[in-house]
C-alpha positions in Angstrom: 0.0 0.0 0.0 3.1 2.2 0.1 4.3 3.3 -3.3 7.8 4.6 -3.6 9.6 6.4 -6.4 12.7 8.4 -7.0 15.6 6.0 -6.8 18.3 5.8 -9.3 22.0 6.1 -10.2 23.9 9.2 -9.1 27.5 10.2 -8.7 29.1 10.8 -5.3 28.2 14.3 -4.1 24.9 14.3 -6.0 21.3 14.5 -4.8 18.2 12.4 -5.1 14.7 12.7 -3.7 12.6 9.7 -2.8 8.8 9.8 -2.5 6.4 7.5 -0.8 2.6 7.8 -1.2 0.4 6.1 1.3 -3.4 5.7 1.8 -4.7 8.5 3.9 -6.1 6.0 6.5 -2.5 4.9 7.1 -0.6 8.2 6.6 -2.7 10.2 9.1 -2.1 7.9 12.0 1.4 6.6 11.3 5.0 7.4 12.0 6.4 7.4 8.5 10.0 6.5 7.9 12.7 5.4 5.5 14.9 2.4 6.0 17.7 1.0 3.8 19.4 -2.3 3.2 22.7 -2.7 1.5 23.9 -6.0 0.0 24.9 -8.4 2.8 23.8 -6.0 5.5 20.8 -5.8 7.8 18.0 -3.3 7.1 18.7 -0.1 9.0 16.8 3.0 10.0 17.5 6.1 8.0 14.9 8.6 9.2 11.4 8.9 10.7 8.8 11.7 11.0 5.7 11.9 13.0 2.5 13.8 12.1 3.5 16.8 14.2 6.7 17.1 12.2 9.3 15.9 14.7 12.1 13.9 13.0 14.7 11.4 13.8 17.8 10.5 11.8 20.6 7.9 11.8 23.9 9.6 12.7 25.3 8.6 9.3 22.8 10.8 7.4 21.8 13.4 9.9 23.2 16.5 8.2 22.8 15.2 4.6 19.3 13.8 4.4 16.0 15.5 5.2 12.7 13.7 5.7 9.4 15.6 5.3 5.7 14.8 4.9 3.0 16.5 2.9 -0.4 15.8 4.6 -2.3 17.1 1.6 -0.7 14.5 -0.6 -0.3 11.7 2.0 3.3 11.5 0.9 6.6 11.3 2.7 9.8 12.5 1.1 13.5 11.8 1.7 15.8 14.5 0.2 19.3 13.1 0.0 22.3 15.4 -0.6 26.0 14.9 -0.6 25.5 11.3 -1.4 28.3 8.8 -0.8 29.0 5.4 -2.2 28.2 3.9 1.2 24.6 5.2 0.8 24.1 2.6 -2.0 21.2 0.4 -0.9 17.6 -0.5 -1.5 15.5 2.2 0.3 12.2 1.2 1.9 9.3 3.3 2.9 7.8 2.3 6.3 4.6 3.2 8.1 4.1 2.4 11.7 0.4 2.7 12.3 -0.3 3.9 15.8 -4.1 3.9 15.7 -6.0 0.7 16.4 -5.3 -1.8 15.0 -1.6 -1.2 15.1 0.3 -2.4 12.2 3.5 -2.0 10.1 3.6 -1.5 6.4 6.5 -1.6 3.9 7.0 -0.3 0.4 8.5 -2.4 -2.3 11.8 -0.7 -2.1 13.7 1.5 -4.5 17.3 1.2 -5.5 19.7 4.0 -4.9 23.2 3.5 -6.4 26.0 6.1 -5.7 29.1 5.8 -7.9 32.5 7.2 -6.9 
């Protein structure tokens, strides 16, 4: 139910913006986030944002990535700047539904590849 877009191939130092559209019934009552999984590694948190706008970031991306949400479009974004080869991964959108019934939703993933 989460539809991602915006991945691709970019050179180191470049930028990309990921988007994730969700049904309103999920978006309005969920903590929205982005995770990533590099080959041979575990999936890791990148950033989260709550409905009030408070954000949380992994230390590795804190000053380079920005998560935001547009309530009119039920969409969450991840603006990635100063990309590094180590940012290469499949990026997954996540929704942690807080209202009853609680649930967790994942997007299909979008590949981000950063070349040196």
